[in-house]
Every structure is written in structure tokens, then in C-alpha cells.
DSSP file (Angstrom, degrees, kcal/mol; ACC not computed):
  #  RESIDUE AA STRUCTURE BP1 BP2  ACC     N-H-->O    O-->H-N    N-H-->O    O-->H-N    TCO  KAPPA ALPHA  PHI   PSI    X-CA   Y-CA   Z-CA
    1    1 A M     >        0   0    0      0, 0.0     4,-2.4     0, 0.0     5,-0.1   0.000 360.0 360.0 360.0 -23.4    0.0    0.0   -0.1
    2    2 A K  H  >  +     0   0    0      2,-0.2     4,-2.8     1,-0.2     5,-0.2   0.925 360.0  50.8 -56.3 -46.0    3.0    2.3    0.7
    3    3 A Q  H  > S+     0   0    0      2,-0.2     4,-2.6     1,-0.2     5,-0.2   0.944 108.9  49.0 -59.1 -52.0    4.0    1.8   -2.9
    4    4 A K  H  > S+     0   0    0      1,-0.2     4,-0.9     2,-0.2    -1,-0.2   0.889 111.0  50.7 -54.1 -41.1    0.6    2.7   -4.1
    5    5 A R  H ><>S+     0   0    0     -4,-2.4     3,-0.9     1,-0.2     5,-0.5   0.953 110.8  48.7 -63.7 -46.5    0.6    5.9   -1.8
    6    6 A D  H ><5S+     0   0    0     -4,-2.8     3,-1.6     1,-0.2    -2,-0.2   0.855 108.5  55.1 -63.4 -35.2    4.1    6.9   -3.3
    7    7 A E  H 3<5S+     0   0    0     -4,-2.6    -1,-0.2     1,-0.3    -2,-0.2   0.717  99.6  60.8 -72.5 -18.2    2.6    6.3   -6.9
    8    8 A L  T <<5S-     0   0    0     -4,-0.9    -1,-0.3    -3,-0.9    -2,-0.2   0.565 102.4-138.6 -80.4 -10.3   -0.2    8.8   -6.1
    9    9 A N  T X 5 -     0   0    0     -3,-1.6     3,-1.9    -4,-0.3    -3,-0.1   0.965  24.7-174.0  51.4  62.4    2.5   11.5   -5.6
   10   10 A L  T 3 <S+     0   0    0     -5,-0.5    -1,-0.1     1,-0.3     5,-0.1   0.666  74.8  64.7 -68.4 -13.7    0.8   12.9   -2.5
   11   11 A S  T 3  S+     0   0    0     -5,-0.1    -1,-0.3     3,-0.0     2,-0.2   0.573  77.4 106.8 -83.0 -11.8    3.2   15.7   -2.4
   12   12 A D    X   -     0   0    0     -3,-1.9     3,-1.8     1,-0.1    -4,-0.0  -0.437  69.8-137.0 -67.5 137.6    2.1   17.1   -5.6
   13   13 A K  T 3  S+     0   0    0      1,-0.3    -1,-0.1    -2,-0.2    -3,-0.0   0.788 103.1  55.3 -68.0 -20.8    0.1   20.3   -5.4
   14   14 A D  T 3  S+     0   0    0      2,-0.0    -1,-0.3     0, 0.0     2,-0.2   0.307  81.9 123.1 -92.4   8.0   -2.3   19.2   -8.0
   15   15 A S    <   -     0   0    0     -3,-1.8    -6,-0.1     1,-0.1    -5,-0.0  -0.521  59.8-144.3 -71.5 140.9   -3.1   16.1   -6.0
   16   16 A R  S    S+     0   0    0     -2,-0.2     2,-0.4     2,-0.0    -1,-0.1   0.514  72.7  97.8 -81.7  -2.0   -6.7   15.6   -5.1
   17   17 A L        +     0   0    0     -9,-0.2     2,-0.2     4,-0.1    -2,-0.1  -0.697  50.5 177.3 -78.5 128.3   -5.8   14.1   -1.7
   18   18 A D     >  -     0   0    0     -2,-0.4     4,-2.6     0, 0.0     5,-0.2  -0.650  49.6 -84.1-118.4-176.2   -5.9   16.3    1.2
   19   19 A Q  H  > S+     0   0    0      1,-0.2     4,-2.2    -2,-0.2     5,-0.1   0.802 125.6  56.6 -58.1 -29.8   -5.3   15.6    4.8
   20   20 A T  H  > S+     0   0    0      2,-0.2     4,-2.0     1,-0.2    -1,-0.2   0.913 110.1  45.9 -74.3 -42.9   -8.9   14.4    5.5
   21   21 A H  H  > S+     0   0    0     -3,-0.2     4,-2.7     2,-0.2     5,-0.2   0.954 112.4  49.7 -67.7 -46.5   -8.5   11.8    2.8
   22   22 A I  H  X S+     0   0    0     -4,-2.6     4,-2.6     1,-0.2    -2,-0.2   0.923 113.0  47.5 -58.4 -43.9   -5.1   10.6    4.0
   23   23 A S  H  X S+     0   0    0     -4,-2.2     4,-2.0    -5,-0.2    -1,-0.2   0.911 112.8  47.8 -64.7 -41.8   -6.5   10.4    7.6
   24   24 A F  H  X S+     0   0    0     -4,-2.0     4,-2.4     2,-0.2    -2,-0.2   0.914 111.5  50.6 -67.2 -43.2   -9.6    8.4    6.3
   25   25 A I  H  X S+     0   0    0     -4,-2.7     4,-3.1     2,-0.2    -2,-0.2   0.916 109.5  51.7 -58.6 -42.5   -7.2    6.1    4.2
   26   26 A D  H  X S+     0   0    0     -4,-2.6     4,-2.4    -5,-0.2    -1,-0.2   0.934 110.9  48.5 -63.2 -43.2   -5.0    5.5    7.5
   27   27 A T  H  X S+     0   0    0     -4,-2.0     4,-1.9     2,-0.2    -1,-0.2   0.897 109.8  51.4 -64.9 -40.0   -8.3    4.6    9.3
   28   28 A L  H  X S+     0   0    0     -4,-2.4     4,-3.3     2,-0.2    -2,-0.2   0.917 109.9  50.7 -52.9 -48.7   -9.3    2.2    6.5
   29   29 A L  H  X S+     0   0    0     -4,-3.1     4,-2.4     1,-0.2     5,-0.2   0.924 110.8  47.3 -59.0 -42.3   -5.9    0.6    6.7
   30   30 A K  H  X>S+     0   0    0     -4,-2.4     4,-2.0     2,-0.2     5,-0.6   0.874 112.4  50.1 -67.8 -34.5   -6.1    0.1   10.4
   31   31 A D  I  X>S+     0   0    0     -4,-1.9     5,-3.5    -5,-0.2     4,-2.1   0.968 113.7  45.5 -68.3 -54.0   -9.7   -1.3   10.1
   32   32 A I  I  <5S+     0   0    0     -4,-3.3    -2,-0.2     1,-0.2    -1,-0.2   0.892 118.1  41.7 -53.7 -50.8   -8.6   -3.8    7.3
   33   33 A K  I  <5S+     0   0    0     -4,-2.4    -1,-0.2    -5,-0.2    -2,-0.2   0.853 133.0  15.1 -71.9 -42.3   -5.5   -4.9    9.1
   34   34 A R  I  <5S+     0   0    0     -4,-2.0    -3,-0.2    -5,-0.2    -2,-0.2   0.787 132.7  20.5-111.7 -37.7   -7.0   -5.2   12.7
   35   35 A Y  I  <<S-     0   0    0     -4,-2.1    -3,-0.2    -5,-0.6    -4,-0.1   0.782  70.2-154.8-114.3 -33.3  -10.8   -5.2   12.9
   36   36 A K      < +     0   0    0     -5,-3.5    -4,-0.1    -6,-0.1    -5,-0.1   0.959  37.6 147.8  54.1  57.9  -12.2   -6.2    9.5
   37   37 A T        +     0   0    0      2,-0.1     2,-0.3    -6,-0.0    -1,-0.1   0.562  39.1  93.5 -95.3 -10.5  -15.4   -4.5    9.8
   38   38 A L  S    S-     0   0    0    -10,-0.1     5,-0.0     1,-0.1   -10,-0.0  -0.596  76.3-117.5 -86.7 145.3  -15.8   -3.6    6.3
   39   39 A S     >  -     0   0    0     -2,-0.3     4,-1.9     1,-0.1     5,-0.1  -0.265  22.2-115.8 -71.9 156.6  -17.8   -5.9    3.9
   40   40 A T  H  > S+     0   0    0      1,-0.2     4,-1.5     2,-0.2     5,-0.1   0.855 115.9  58.0 -59.0 -36.7  -16.2   -7.5    0.9
   41   41 A N  H  > S+     0   0    0      2,-0.2     4,-0.8     1,-0.2    -1,-0.2   0.903 106.9  46.0 -56.4 -45.1  -18.3   -5.6   -1.3
   42   42 A T  H >4 S+     0   0    0      1,-0.2     3,-0.6     2,-0.2     4,-0.3   0.902 111.5  52.4 -65.9 -38.2  -17.1   -2.3    0.1
   43   43 A L  H >< S+     0   0    0     -4,-1.9     3,-1.2     1,-0.2    -1,-0.2   0.769  99.0  64.5 -67.9 -28.8  -13.5   -3.4   -0.1
   44   44 A R  H >< S+     0   0    0     -4,-1.5     3,-0.8     1,-0.3    -1,-0.2   0.819  98.5  54.9 -66.3 -30.9  -13.9   -4.4   -3.9
   45   45 A K  T << S+     0   0    0     -4,-0.8    -1,-0.3    -3,-0.6    -2,-0.2   0.648 100.0  62.5 -80.4  -9.6  -14.6   -0.7   -4.7
   46   46 A L  T <  S+     0   0    0     -3,-1.2     2,-0.5    -4,-0.3    -1,-0.2  -0.022  79.4 112.7-102.1  32.3  -11.1    0.3   -3.0
   47   47 A V    <   -     0   0    0     -3,-0.8    -3,-0.0    13,-0.0    13,-0.0  -0.883  60.3-144.1-112.5 134.8   -9.0   -1.7   -5.4
   48   48 A L        -     0   0    0     -2,-0.5     4,-0.1     1,-0.0     9,-0.1  -0.812  27.2-121.1 -89.2 130.6   -6.7    0.0   -7.8
   49   49 A P        -     0   0    0      0, 0.0     4,-0.1     0, 0.0    -1,-0.0  -0.323  20.3-115.7 -69.0 153.6   -6.6   -1.9  -11.2
   50   50 A D  S    S+     0   0    0      1,-0.2     2,-1.6     2,-0.1    -2,-0.0   0.946 108.1  69.3 -56.1 -47.6   -3.2   -3.2  -12.4
   51   51 A K  S    S-     0   0    0      5,-0.0     2,-0.4     1,-0.0    -1,-0.2  -0.566  83.0-165.0 -77.8  92.5   -3.3   -1.0  -15.4
   52   52 A T        +     0   0    0     -2,-1.6     2,-0.3    -4,-0.1    -2,-0.1  -0.658  19.4 153.1 -89.9 136.8   -2.9    2.2  -13.6
   53   53 A S     >  -     0   0    0     -2,-0.4     4,-1.8     1,-0.1     5,-0.2  -0.872  59.6 -92.1-146.7 176.2   -3.7    5.5  -15.2
   54   54 A K  H  > S+     0   0    0     -2,-0.3     4,-2.5     1,-0.2     5,-0.2   0.908 126.2  54.3 -63.6 -44.0   -4.8    9.1  -14.1
   55   55 A E  H  > S+     0   0    0      1,-0.2     4,-2.2     2,-0.2    -1,-0.2   0.918 106.6  50.1 -57.9 -48.8   -8.4    8.0  -14.7
   56   56 A S  H  > S+     0   0    0      2,-0.2     4,-2.2     1,-0.2    -1,-0.2   0.853 110.9  48.9 -64.3 -33.6   -8.0    4.9  -12.3
   57   57 A Y  H  X S+     0   0    0     -4,-1.8     4,-3.1     2,-0.2     5,-0.2   0.931 111.1  50.6 -66.9 -46.2   -6.5    7.1   -9.5
   58   58 A D  H  X S+     0   0    0     -4,-2.5     4,-1.8     1,-0.2    -2,-0.2   0.832 111.5  47.8 -68.5 -28.2   -9.3    9.6   -9.9
   59   59 A E  H  X S+     0   0    0     -4,-2.2     4,-2.3     2,-0.2    -1,-0.2   0.945 112.1  49.0 -71.4 -48.0  -11.9    6.8   -9.7
   60   60 A L  H  X S+     0   0    0     -4,-2.2     4,-2.3     1,-0.2    -2,-0.2   0.900 111.8  49.3 -59.3 -42.8  -10.3    5.3   -6.7
   61   61 A I  H  X S+     0   0    0     -4,-3.1     4,-2.5     1,-0.2    -1,-0.2   0.914 111.0  49.3 -58.0 -43.8  -10.2    8.6   -5.0
   62   62 A Q  H  X S+     0   0    0     -4,-1.8     4,-2.3    -5,-0.2    -2,-0.2   0.817 111.0  50.1 -63.3 -32.0  -13.8    9.3   -5.8
   63   63 A N  H  X S+     0   0    0     -4,-2.3     4,-2.3     2,-0.2    -1,-0.2   0.860 110.6  49.8 -75.7 -33.6  -14.8    5.8   -4.4
   64   64 A I  H  X S+     0   0    0     -4,-2.3     4,-2.6    -5,-0.2    -2,-0.2   0.949 112.7  47.4 -68.0 -45.8  -12.8    6.6   -1.2
   65   65 A E  H  X S+     0   0    0     -4,-2.5     4,-2.3     2,-0.2    -2,-0.2   0.920 111.6  49.8 -56.8 -48.6  -14.6   10.0   -1.0
   66   66 A N  H  X S+     0   0    0     -4,-2.3     4,-1.5     1,-0.2    -1,-0.2   0.899 111.8  48.4 -61.9 -42.3  -18.1    8.4   -1.5
   67   67 A L  H  X S+     0   0    0     -4,-2.3     4,-2.7     2,-0.2     5,-0.4   0.950 109.9  52.9 -65.9 -41.1  -17.3    5.8    1.2
   68   68 A R  H  X S+     0   0    0     -4,-2.6     4,-1.9     1,-0.3    -2,-0.2   0.895 113.3  43.8 -55.4 -43.8  -16.1    8.6    3.6
   69   69 A R  H  < S+     0   0    0     -4,-2.3    -1,-0.3     2,-0.2    -2,-0.2   0.764 115.3  49.8 -74.4 -21.5  -19.4   10.5    3.1
   70   70 A K  H  < S+     0   0    0     -4,-1.5    -2,-0.2    -3,-0.4    -1,-0.2   0.949 128.5  17.3 -81.3 -53.8  -21.4    7.4    3.4
   71   71 A I  H  < S-     0   0    0     -4,-2.7    -3,-0.2    -5,-0.1    -2,-0.2   0.560 109.1-118.1-104.0  -8.3  -20.0    5.9    6.6
   72   72 A G    ><  -     0   0    0     -4,-1.9     3,-1.2    -5,-0.4     4,-0.2   0.217  23.1 -91.2  87.5 153.9  -18.3    9.0    8.1
   73   73 A S  T 3  S+     0   0    0      1,-0.3     3,-0.3     2,-0.1    -1,-0.1   0.710 124.4  46.9 -74.8 -19.0  -14.7    9.7    8.8
   74   74 A D  T 3> S+     0   0    0      1,-0.2     4,-1.5    -6,-0.1    -1,-0.3  -0.024  71.2 122.1-105.7  28.8  -15.0    8.4   12.4
   75   75 A Y  H <> S+     0   0    0     -3,-1.2     4,-1.9     1,-0.2    -1,-0.2   0.849  73.7  50.5 -69.2 -35.2  -16.9    5.3   11.7
   76   76 A L  H  > S+     0   0    0     -3,-0.3     4,-2.7     2,-0.2    -1,-0.2   0.896 107.5  52.5 -68.6 -39.6  -14.2    3.1   13.3
   77   77 A E  H  > S+     0   0    0      1,-0.2     4,-2.2     2,-0.2    -1,-0.2   0.839 109.6  50.0 -64.7 -31.7  -14.1    5.1   16.5
   78   78 A I  H  X S+     0   0    0     -4,-1.5     4,-2.0     2,-0.2    -2,-0.2   0.912 111.4  48.7 -69.2 -46.0  -18.0    4.7   16.7
   79   79 A I  H  X S+     0   0    0     -4,-1.9     4,-2.5     2,-0.2     5,-0.2   0.950 112.3  48.0 -56.0 -54.3  -17.8    0.9   16.2
   80   80 A L  H  X S+     0   0    0     -4,-2.7     4,-1.2     1,-0.2    -1,-0.2   0.885 113.1  48.6 -61.3 -38.8  -15.0    0.6   18.8
   81   81 A K  H  < S+     0   0    0     -4,-2.2     4,-0.5     1,-0.2     3,-0.3   0.902 111.2  49.1 -62.1 -37.8  -17.0    2.7   21.3
   82   82 A R  H  < S+     0   0    0     -4,-2.0     3,-0.4     1,-0.2    -2,-0.2   0.817 116.5  42.8 -74.3 -32.3  -20.1    0.8   20.8
   83   83 A T  H >< S+     0   0    0     -4,-2.5     3,-1.1     1,-0.2    -1,-0.2   0.611  93.5  81.2 -90.3  -9.3  -18.2   -2.6   21.2
   84   84 A S  T 3< S+     0   0    0     -4,-1.2    -1,-0.2    -3,-0.3    -2,-0.2   0.742  89.2  53.7 -62.0 -27.0  -16.2   -1.5   24.2
   85   85 A N  T 3  S+     0   0    0     -4,-0.5     2,-0.5    -3,-0.4    -1,-0.2   0.494  85.5 103.3 -86.1  -6.5  -19.0   -2.1   26.6
   86   86 A I    <   -     0   0    0     -3,-1.1     2,-0.3    -4,-0.1    -3,-0.0  -0.656  65.2-142.9 -86.2 126.7  -19.5   -5.8   25.4
   87   87 A E        -     0   0    0     -2,-0.5     2,-0.4     1,-0.0    -2,-0.1  -0.683  15.2-118.9 -87.8 139.4  -18.1   -8.3   27.8
   88   88 A D        -     0   0    0     -2,-0.3     2,-0.4     2,-0.0    -1,-0.0  -0.650  32.3-164.7 -78.6 128.6  -16.5  -11.5   26.4
   89   89 A D        -     0   0    0     -2,-0.4     2,-0.5     2,-0.0    -1,-0.0  -0.887  11.4-147.9-113.6 144.6  -18.3  -14.7   27.6
   90   90 A I        -     0   0    0     -2,-0.4     2,-0.5     2,-0.0    -2,-0.0  -0.965  12.5-162.3-110.8 131.2  -17.0  -18.1   27.4
   91   91 A I        -     0   0    0     -2,-0.5     2,-0.5     2,-0.0    -2,-0.0  -0.957   2.4-167.1-116.8 117.1  -19.6  -20.8   26.9
   92   92 A I        -     0   0    0     -2,-0.5     2,-0.4     2,-0.0    -2,-0.0  -0.913   6.2-164.4-108.3 124.5  -18.7  -24.3   27.7
   93   93 A A        -     0   0    0     -2,-0.5     2,-0.4     2,-0.0    -2,-0.0  -0.896   2.2-164.9-108.7 137.6  -21.1  -27.0   26.4
   94   94 A V        -     0   0    0     -2,-0.4     2,-0.6     2,-0.0    -2,-0.0  -0.982   8.9-149.1-123.1 134.3  -21.1  -30.6   27.7
   95   95 A E        -     0   0    0     -2,-0.4     2,-0.6     2,-0.0    -2,-0.0  -0.906   8.8-146.5-106.3 113.7  -22.9  -33.4   25.8
   96   96 A N        -     0   0    0     -2,-0.6     2,-0.5     2,-0.0    -2,-0.0  -0.726  15.6-167.0 -82.4 121.6  -24.3  -36.2   27.9
   97   97 A K              0   0    0     -2,-0.6    -2,-0.0     1,-0.1     0, 0.0  -0.937 360.0 360.0-108.8 131.0  -24.1  -39.5   26.1
   98   98 A M              0   0    0     -2,-0.5    -1,-0.1     0, 0.0    -2,-0.0   0.402 360.0 360.0-106.1 360.0  -26.1  -42.5   27.3
């Protein structure tokens, strides 16, 4: 992913990515690596084709922006807050055979 980020030339002034996008991408990476809350269907939209071109990057950036608008920039924080109060239970089942 670092290679793809470098290929986007984030330091260029004409880049369509700003700090909001970069922060959201970092949140996506954290989610994908550790929590896996996003559906496969959502993840398919975040794939850069092998044949990269300016249009491919633009489409990927647009998909990221649409996802950010849909689920919110702080979606992972909300999910983690919601699940922080859930206690882990261990259930042991014993089968009686006669």
C-alpha cells in the first residue's frame, strides 16, 4: 500500500488528496488490518486496477470520498466505542451420552 501511496504523488500540489482523505485512508488501513469491519463488497470498490492511469486514480479517490461520506470519517471510532462495553463470555457445552 505504501508503494501505491507513493505512486499517487501525495506531495504534488495538484493531488486531489488532502489531509482528510489521508487520515481516512489510514483509518481504512487500520480497520482492514486489525478489525475487519468492512464488507467484501465495500472493499472491492477500493481496489486500484493493475493498469494504472490517471483515470484509475481519480476513480479510486472518488470511491474513497463516497465511502467517507457514506460511513463517516470517524466510523471506526464509533464502532469501537459501541463494542467497548460488550463483555466477552466463554460458553462451555457438555454433551451427555447414554
